[in-house]
C-alpha positions in Angstrom: 186.3 85.6 132.9 187.8 83.1 130.3 189.9 80.3 131.9 193.7 80.6 131.5 196.3 77.9 131.8 200.1 77.9 131.5 201.3 76.3 128.2 204.9 75.3 127.3 205.7 74.8 123.7 207.4 71.3 123.3 209.4 72.5 120.3 211.1 75.6 121.7 210.2 75.3 125.4 208.8 78.8 125.4 206.2 79.5 128.1 202.8 81.0 127.3 199.6 81.8 129.1 196.6 80.6 127.1 193.1 82.0 127.7 190.2 79.8 126.7 188.1 81.4 123.9 184.5 82.5 124.8 181.6 82.0 122.3 178.0 83.3 122.5 175.4 80.6 123.1 172.0 81.1 121.4 170.6 82.0 124.8 173.0 84.9 125.0 175.4 83.5 127.7 179.1 83.2 126.9 180.4 79.7 126.7 184.1 78.7 127.2 185.6 75.2 127.1 187.0 73.7 130.3 190.7 73.2 129.9 192.7 70.2 131.1 195.5 71.5 133.2 197.0 68.1 133.8 197.6 67.1 130.1 200.3 68.6 128.0 199.5 70.3 124.7 200.1 68.4 121.4 201.8 69.6 118.3 199.5 69.8 115.3 201.2 68.0 112.4 198.2 67.5 110.1 194.6 68.4 110.3 191.4 66.3 110.1 188.2 68.2 109.9 186.3 66.1 112.4 189.0 66.6 115.0 188.8 70.4 114.7 185.6 70.7 116.6 184.4 69.9 120.2 181.0 70.1 121.9 180.8 72.7 124.6 177.7 72.8 126.8 176.2 76.1 128.0 176.0 76.2 131.8 173.1 78.6 131.6 170.7 76.7 129.3 172.3 73.3 128.9 172.5 73.6 125.1 175.5 71.8 123.5 177.1 73.5 120.6 180.1 72.7 118.4 183.0 75.2 118.6 186.6 75.1 117.3 189.0 73.1 119.3 191.3 75.4 121.4 194.7 76.1 119.7 197.7 78.2 120.2 200.3 79.4 117.7 203.8 79.7 119.1 206.1 82.4 117.6 208.5 79.6 116.7 206.0 78.4 114.2 204.6 75.4 116.1 200.8 75.0 116.3 199.6 73.5 119.6 196.3 71.8 120.4 195.2 72.7 123.9 193.6 69.8 125.8 190.1 70.2 127.1 188.6 68.5 130.1 186.2 65.6 129.7 182.5 66.7 129.2 181.6 65.7 132.7 184.3 67.8 134.2 183.0 71.0 132.6 180.3 71.4 135.3 182.5 72.8 138.1 182.0 75.3 140.9 181.7 78.9 139.6 183.5 81.8 141.2 181.0 84.6 141.5 182.3 87.8 140.1 179.4 89.1 137.9 175.7 88.8 137.6 176.2 86.2 134.8 178.3 84.1 137.2 175.4 84.1 139.7 173.0 83.0 136.9 175.5 80.3 135.9 175.8 79.0 139.4 172.1 78.9 139.8 171.6 77.1 136.5 174.2 74.5 137.3 172.5 73.8 140.6 169.1 73.5 139.0 170.6 71.1 136.5 172.0 69.0 139.4 168.5 69.0 140.9 167.2 67.3 137.7 166.1 70.2 135.4 167.6 69.7 131.9 165.7 72.4 130.0 166.8 75.5 131.8 166.3 78.8 129.9 165.7 82.5 130.5 162.2 83.1 131.8 159.7 84.7 129.4 158.4 87.0 132.1 161.1 89.3 133.6 160.9 89.6 137.4 160.8 93.0 139.1 164.4 92.5 140.3 167.1 90.0 139.4 167.1 87.5 136.6 164.4 84.9 135.8 165.1 81.3 134.8 162.6 78.7 133.9 162.4 75.0 133.3 159.5 72.6 132.9 157.3 73.0 135.9 159.7 75.5 137.5 160.4 79.2 137.7 163.5 80.5 139.5 164.7 84.0 140.4 168.4 84.9 140.7 169.2 88.0 142.7 172.9 89.1 142.3 172.4 92.4 144.2 174.1 93.2 147.5 170.8 93.7 149.4 168.9 90.9 151.0 165.9 89.7 149.0 162.7 91.3 150.3 159.2 90.1 151.2 157.9 91.6 147.9 160.6 89.8 145.9 159.6 86.4 147.3 155.8 87.1 146.9 156.3 88.2 143.3 158.1 85.0 142.5 155.4 83.0 144.1 152.6 84.8 142.2 154.5 84.2 138.9 154.8 80.5 139.8 151.1 80.3 140.6 150.1 81.8 137.2 152.2 79.2 135.5 151.2 76.3 137.8 154.9 75.8 138.6 157.2 75.4 141.6 159.6 78.1 142.4 163.1 78.5 143.7 164.9 81.7 144.8 168.7 82.3 144.6 170.1 85.3 146.4 173.6 86.5 146.8 173.0 88.6 149.9 170.5 86.3 151.7 167.0 87.2 152.8 165.1 89.6 155.0 163.5 88.0 158.0 159.9 88.6 156.8 160.9 87.3 153.3 162.3 84.1 154.9 159.2 83.6 157.0 156.9 84.1 154.0 158.9 81.7 151.9 158.6 79.1 154.6 154.8 79.6 154.7 154.5 79.3 150.9 157.0 76.4 150.5 159.4 78.4 148.4 163.0 76.9 148.4 165.6 79.6 149.2 169.2 79.2 148.3 172.2 81.6 149.1 174.9 82.0 146.5 178.3 81.8 148.1 181.5 83.2 146.6 182.3 79.8 145.2 180.9 76.3 145.2 177.3 75.2 145.0 174.4 77.4 146.4 173.6 76.7 150.1 170.0 75.8 151.3 168.6 78.6 153.4 165.3 77.0 154.5 163.6 73.7 154.9 162.2 73.6 151.4 165.6 74.0 149.9 167.0 71.4 152.3 164.4 69.0 151.0 165.3 69.6 147.4 169.0 69.0 148.1 168.3 65.9 150.2 166.2 64.4 147.3 169.2 64.5 145.0 171.1 61.2 145.0 
């Protein structure tokens, strides 16, 4: 869902609710700018081309694209420029409502773990959504059933064919035999919570998180 913030026009004092626009990244994921709730909007009195654009980074693939700066036209005739958060503040916890939210949360966590070239995997997994980075394949399972032994083994086989490490993100956790197999194969398991960063679900995932300074 696009982010919304309350906005008061400084000219007529009228209250508005502004929804951040969403734009399609080249990877297919929707991208929205993070809005600054603590800074008041400014009145646009004249326009400068270079100030009309901002760089918004896609949470799914990390690509930065230029998009129009958020604006709101008040019925009184005043044009308002909506402030955006600093670039570093745009990587925030994602509330999980859709499969795309789950992919975004996983991509953000992989970025935090040091992977900067995150993209959709070329090979589609039997279930869920595949992500890839240099030397890594990941599977994101947004379904309401725990990940199965077959799910974990299929991810491991894909990683073996690509000589890569692998990480699994599941919304509903893992079956006992799947967890045991992942421990034996050294697959990092994470559980996607309703908000905040994914939680480690085994020793391999703990080791990844511990290694992040």
